[in-house]
C-alpha positions as CSV (number, residue, x, y, z in Angstrom):
1,M,-5.9,7.7,-3.4
2,N,-7.7,5.7,-0.4
3,Q,-9.2,3.2,-2.9
4,F,-8.1,-0.1,-1.3
5,L,-6.6,-1.2,-4.8
6,K,-4.7,1.6,-5.4
7,L,-3.0,1.4,-2.1
8,L,-2.7,-2.1,-2.8
9,E,-1.3,-1.3,-6.1
10,Q,1.5,1.1,-4.8
11,W,2.6,-2.0,-2.3
12,L,3.0,-4.6,-4.1
13,P,6.0,-3.6,-6.5
14,Q,7.5,-3.0,-3.3
15,K,6.4,-5.9,-1.1
16,D,9.8,-7.4,-0.2
17,Q,11.8,-3.6,-0.5
18,L,10.3,-2.1,2.5
19,D,9.0,-2.8,5.5
20,W,4.6,-2.0,5.7
21,V,2.3,-2.1,8.1
22,L,-1.4,-2.2,7.2
23,A,-3.5,0.6,9.5
24,T,-7.3,0.0,9.6
25,I,-9.8,2.1,11.4
26,V,-11.8,-1.1,13.4
27,S,-14.5,1.4,15.5
28,T,-15.4,5.0,16.1
29,D,-18.0,7.0,18.3
30,G,-18.9,10.6,18.1
31,S,-17.3,12.4,15.0
32,T,-14.8,11.1,12.9
33,Y,-12.9,12.1,9.9
34,R,-13.1,8.7,8.5
35,K,-15.3,5.2,9.5
36,P,-14.8,1.9,10.3
37,G,-13.0,-0.1,7.1
38,A,-10.9,2.5,6.3
39,M,-7.2,1.5,5.9
40,M,-3.8,3.3,5.0
41,M,-0.5,2.0,3.8
42,I,2.4,2.6,5.8
43,N,6.4,1.5,5.1
44,S,9.3,1.8,6.6
45,L,10.3,5.2,3.9
46,G,8.1,6.7,6.2
47,Q,5.6,7.0,3.0
48,Y,2.0,6.8,3.7
49,F,-0.8,5.8,1.0
50,G,-4.3,6.9,2.3
51,L,-5.8,8.4,5.0
52,L,-7.4,7.7,8.6
53,S,-7.6,11.3,9.6
54,G,-7.6,14.6,7.9
55,G,-4.0,14.6,8.2
56,C,-3.6,15.4,12.2
57,L,-3.1,11.8,12.8
58,E,-1.0,10.0,10.4
59,A,2.5,10.8,11.8
60,D,1.6,9.5,15.1
61,I,0.7,6.3,13.5
62,M,3.2,6.0,11.4
63,R,5.5,6.3,14.6
64,Q,3.0,3.5,16.6
65,A,3.5,1.5,13.5
66,R,7.2,0.9,14.1
67,Q,6.2,-1.3,16.4
68,C,5.0,-3.6,14.5
69,W,8.1,-4.6,12.7
70,D,10.1,-5.1,15.8
71,T,7.6,-7.6,17.5
72,H,5.7,-8.7,14.3
73,K,2.3,-9.0,15.9
74,N,-0.9,-6.8,15.8
75,R,-1.1,-3.7,17.6
76,L,-4.1,-1.7,19.0
77,I,-4.0,1.9,19.4
78,E,-6.7,4.6,20.2
79,Y,-6.9,8.1,19.5
80,D,-9.9,10.1,21.9
81,M,-10.5,13.5,21.1
82,R,-13.4,13.3,24.2
83,E,-10.7,13.2,26.5
84,E,-8.1,16.2,27.3
85,D,-6.0,14.5,28.6
86,D,-5.4,12.3,25.3
87,L,-2.4,11.9,22.9
88,A,-5.3,13.3,20.1
89,W,-5.9,17.2,21.9
90,Q,-2.3,17.4,21.3
91,L,-2.0,16.3,18.1
92,G,-5.2,18.4,17.1
93,L,-7.5,15.8,16.3
94,G,-10.4,18.1,16.1
95,C,-13.3,16.3,15.1
96,G,-14.2,15.6,18.7
97,G,-14.3,11.6,18.4
98,M,-12.6,8.8,19.2
99,V,-11.2,6.3,16.4
100,R,-9.5,2.8,17.4
101,I,-6.9,1.4,15.0
102,L,-5.5,-1.9,13.9
103,L,-1.6,-1.8,13.0
104,Q,-0.8,-5.3,11.5
105,P,3.3,-6.0,9.6
106,I,2.7,-6.9,6.4
107,L,5.3,-10.1,6.2
108,A,6.0,-12.6,3.6
109,S,6.2,-15.4,6.8
110,Q,2.8,-14.4,7.3
111,N,1.6,-14.5,3.7
112,Y,1.5,-10.8,3.4
113,L,-1.5,-10.9,5.2
114,Q,-3.7,-12.8,2.2
115,L,-3.3,-8.9,0.5
116,Q,-2.1,-10.6,-2.8
117,Q,-4.9,-12.6,-3.3
118,V,-7.4,-9.7,-2.2
119,Y,-5.2,-7.7,-5.0
120,Q,-5.9,-10.6,-8.0
121,H,-9.6,-10.4,-6.8
122,L,-10.3,-6.3,-7.3
123,S,-8.1,-6.0,-9.7
124,R,-9.9,-9.0,-11.6
125,D,-13.3,-6.7,-10.8
126,M,-14.4,-9.3,-8.3
127,A,-15.7,-8.9,-5.0
128,C,-14.1,-10.8,-2.7
129,G,-14.6,-10.8,1.7
130,Y,-11.8,-9.7,4.4
131,R,-11.6,-10.6,8.2
132,Q,-9.2,-9.6,10.5
133,N,-8.9,-10.7,14.1
134,L,-8.7,-7.5,16.5
135,D,-6.1,-8.5,19.1
136,E,-2.3,-8.2,19.7
137,S,-1.6,-11.3,18.7
138,T,0.0,-12.6,15.4
139,P,-1.6,-12.0,12.2
140,D,-4.4,-13.9,11.0
141,N,-6.1,-12.3,8.5
142,Q,-8.6,-14.2,6.3
143,L,-9.8,-14.1,2.5
144,L,-13.4,-14.8,2.5
145,E,-16.0,-16.2,-0.3
146,L,-18.8,-14.2,-1.1
147,E,-21.2,-16.5,0.6
148,Q,-19.6,-16.2,3.9
149,L,-20.4,-12.5,3.8
150,S,-24.3,-12.8,3.0
151,L,-25.1,-10.1,6.4
152,L,-22.6,-7.3,4.8
153,T,-23.8,-8.3,1.0
154,E,-27.4,-8.0,2.1
155,S,-27.1,-4.7,3.8
156,G,-24.9,-3.0,2.1
157,Q,-22.4,-2.4,4.5
158,P,-18.6,-2.4,4.3
159,C,-17.6,-3.8,7.2
160,R,-19.2,-5.7,10.2
161,L,-17.8,-6.0,13.6
162,S,-18.4,-9.0,15.4
163,Q,-16.9,-12.1,17.7
164,L,-15.8,-15.7,16.2
165,G,-15.3,-17.8,19.4
166,D,-13.7,-15.3,22.1
167,T,-12.0,-13.3,19.4
168,A,-13.4,-9.9,17.9
169,V,-12.8,-9.7,14.5
170,L,-13.6,-7.5,11.8
171,T,-14.7,-8.6,8.4
172,H,-14.9,-6.4,5.1
173,Y,-16.9,-6.6,1.7
174,L,-14.2,-5.6,-0.7
175,T,-15.5,-4.7,-3.8
176,P,-13.6,-2.9,-7.3
177,P,-13.3,0.8,-7.6
178,V,-16.7,2.1,-9.2
179,H,-16.6,1.4,-13.2
180,L,-18.2,4.3,-15.4
181,A,-18.3,4.6,-19.3
182,V,-18.5,7.6,-20.6
183,F,-19.8,7.4,-24.4
184,G,-18.4,10.4,-26.4
185,G,-15.6,11.9,-25.9
186,G,-16.0,15.8,-26.6
187,V,-14.4,18.5,-24.8
188,D,-17.0,18.1,-21.8
189,A,-16.1,15.4,-21.4
190,R,-12.6,15.8,-20.2
191,P,-14.4,17.4,-16.9
192,V,-16.3,14.3,-16.0
193,V,-13.6,11.6,-16.8
194,N,-11.2,13.6,-14.3
195,L,-13.6,14.2,-11.4
196,A,-14.3,10.4,-11.7
197,A,-10.4,9.5,-11.7
198,T,-9.9,11.4,-9.0
199,L,-12.3,9.7,-6.9
200,G,-10.5,6.8,-7.6
201,W,-13.0,5.1,-10.4
202,Q,-12.0,3.2,-13.4
203,V,-13.2,5.3,-16.5
204,T,-13.8,3.9,-19.8
205,V,-14.3,6.4,-22.5
206,C,-15.9,4.9,-25.4
207,D,-16.7,7.4,-28.7
208,P,-15.5,6.2,-32.7
209,R,-15.0,8.9,-33.9
210,I,-11.1,9.9,-34.6
211,A,-11.6,13.4,-34.0
212,N,-12.8,12.6,-30.0
213,G,-11.5,10.8,-27.0
214,R,-8.2,11.3,-27.9
215,A,-5.9,10.0,-25.6
216,A,-3.9,12.9,-25.0
217,Y,-6.9,14.5,-23.8
218,F,-8.0,11.7,-21.7
219,K,-4.9,10.8,-19.3
220,S,-6.4,10.1,-16.4
221,A,-8.9,7.6,-18.3
222,T,-8.4,4.1,-17.5
223,R,-9.3,3.2,-21.4
224,V,-10.1,4.6,-24.5
225,I,-11.8,2.5,-27.0
226,H,-12.4,4.4,-30.8
227,D,-14.5,0.7,-32.1
228,S,-17.8,0.5,-33.0
229,I,-20.0,1.3,-30.2
230,V,-22.5,-1.5,-31.4
231,Q,-19.4,-4.1,-31.2
232,Q,-18.8,-3.6,-27.3
233,N,-20.9,-5.9,-25.8
234,N,-18.8,-8.9,-26.1
235,A,-15.6,-6.6,-24.3
236,D,-14.7,-7.4,-20.9
237,W,-14.3,-3.7,-20.0
238,F,-18.0,-3.8,-20.9
239,K,-19.2,-6.5,-18.4
240,S,-17.8,-4.5,-15.3
241,I,-19.4,-1.3,-15.6
242,N,-21.4,0.2,-12.6
243,A,-22.5,3.3,-14.1
244,A,-23.0,5.0,-17.7
245,L,-23.0,8.3,-19.2
246,V,-24.4,8.6,-22.3
247,M,-22.9,12.5,-23.8
248,T,-22.0,11.9,-27.6
249,H,-24.3,15.0,-29.0
250,S,-25.3,12.7,-31.8
251,V,-28.8,11.0,-31.7
252,D,-27.4,8.1,-33.8
253,L,-24.5,7.3,-31.5
254,D,-26.3,8.0,-28.1
255,A,-29.1,5.7,-29.7
256,Q,-26.3,2.8,-30.1
257,A,-25.0,3.3,-27.0
258,L,-28.3,3.4,-25.0
259,A,-29.2,0.3,-26.6
260,L,-25.7,-1.4,-25.5
261,V,-25.9,-0.4,-21.8
262,Q,-29.4,-2.0,-21.8
263,Q,-27.2,-5.3,-21.7
264,S,-24.9,-4.1,-19.1
265,P,-24.6,-4.8,-15.4
266,A,-24.8,-0.9,-14.8
267,Q,-26.8,0.4,-11.8
268,Y,-27.1,4.0,-13.0
269,L,-27.8,4.8,-16.6
270,G,-27.3,8.9,-17.4
271,I,-28.1,10.6,-20.9
272,L,-27.0,14.5,-21.5
273,G,-29.3,16.5,-23.1
274,P,-33.5,17.5,-22.6
275,V,-36.2,15.2,-22.3
276,H,-37.1,15.5,-26.0
277,R,-34.1,15.1,-27.2
278,T,-33.7,12.0,-25.4
279,D,-37.3,11.2,-26.9
280,K,-36.0,11.2,-30.1
281,V,-32.8,9.5,-29.2
282,L,-35.3,6.7,-27.8
283,E,-37.3,6.2,-30.8
284,R,-33.9,5.5,-33.0
285,A,-33.1,2.9,-30.7
286,Q,-36.7,1.6,-30.7
287,L,-36.7,1.6,-27.2
288,S,-38.9,2.9,-24.2
289,R,-38.1,4.2,-20.9
290,Q,-39.9,1.2,-19.3
291,Q,-37.8,-1.6,-21.1
292,F,-34.6,-0.1,-19.1
293,N,-33.7,-2.4,-15.9
294,V,-32.7,0.6,-14.1
295,P,-34.3,4.2,-13.7
296,L,-33.2,6.6,-16.8
297,A,-31.7,9.4,-15.5
298,N,-32.9,12.4,-17.9
299,P,-31.7,15.6,-17.7
300,V,-28.8,13.9,-15.9
301,G,-27.2,15.3,-12.8
302,L,-28.2,17.2,-9.4
303,R,-29.7,20.9,-9.5
304,L,-25.9,22.3,-8.0
305,G,-26.1,25.4,-10.3
306,G,-23.7,26.8,-13.1
307,D,-23.6,26.4,-16.6
308,L,-19.6,25.8,-17.3
309,P,-18.8,22.2,-18.3
310,E,-17.1,21.9,-15.2
311,S,-20.2,23.0,-13.2
312,I,-22.2,20.3,-15.2
313,A,-19.3,17.6,-14.8
314,L,-20.0,17.6,-11.2
315,A,-23.5,17.8,-10.9
316,M,-23.0,14.0,-12.8
317,I,-20.4,12.9,-11.3
318,A,-22.2,13.9,-7.6
319,E,-25.8,12.5,-8.8
320,I,-23.7,9.1,-9.6
321,H,-21.9,9.2,-6.2
322,S,-24.9,9.4,-4.7
323,F,-27.5,7.3,-6.4
324,L,-24.3,4.2,-5.6
325,Y,-24.0,4.5,-2.4
326,R,-27.5,4.9,-1.5
327,A,-27.3,8.6,-0.1
328,D,-30.3,11.2,-0.7
329,G,-27.9,14.0,-2.3
330,Q,-29.3,16.7,0.4
331,S,-27.4,19.4,2.0
332,I,-26.4,18.2,5.4
333,S,-26.6,21.2,7.2
334,K,-30.3,22.2,5.9
335,V,-28.0,25.5,4.9
336,L,-30.2,25.1,1.3
337,T,-33.6,24.4,2.8
338,G,-36.0,26.7,0.7
339,W,-33.8,27.6,-2.2
340,G,-35.4,26.5,-5.7
341,S,-38.7,26.1,-4.1
């Protein structure tokens, strides 16, 4: 549960019943588990939602956060694994880097750090900006409109450290969770939906066949649609999808789904099956590969090996994740160099 929208969903119903602190990584140096912009919510029951480390710092962050409730002010803390006398060594921070964290009390008197407004944007599938002052004064967080974020939106970076007058600020580009549409509610779609949901993604399953897409089998899905595929172009959920997988195992239904997704804002489109089958689907849909606004991923997925439904699901979700986050999907350690050549 590290998606910021999920954190806000935990906080909002109890915002006045408990004391809360927002913890944000503002800078790092060297190897760290998470990077600038990562956030965590802490409450007075000793609960925390989200992670800023691999779990080794959270207890001490919670201890440090208690001072924010006494002072009603920001607090900056730092853990440095590069220095042997730093607390991070005692806590067992194993990454070997430095992490600097901003702690902020979330108080009604300070408009809850404008987190309610952020929640309204993200829950409506709207991106927004969010700015935090990096000092130990009274919090003064600000919701920003997208036109104020040109440097971030153009670079694709989630946050940016800069100066605003005499004050250092961290500006975030906050986006709703990835929204994946899965056309097809068969047995092989279940691990796809479960993996995507584990990542914090919204998942819509669409299959007009009554025997498929049963809600009992897709409990982790955001929604299950049993209406006709061709009628979904005006549906609210359809207007916010980032990626789509077509896997109905029916040439007719796959053709309908491809024709539909062509009208969507999806940045990624994949279809299950070999190329010769997809050619039949395209012919049935009266479409060509060149007509799509995004490349058609087919066969879909990364070459991860394995032929179980779970392995195939992992390969597909991994490719979507890599594509949306602009990564190359290669082995970080190069341990796979030469395999499959």
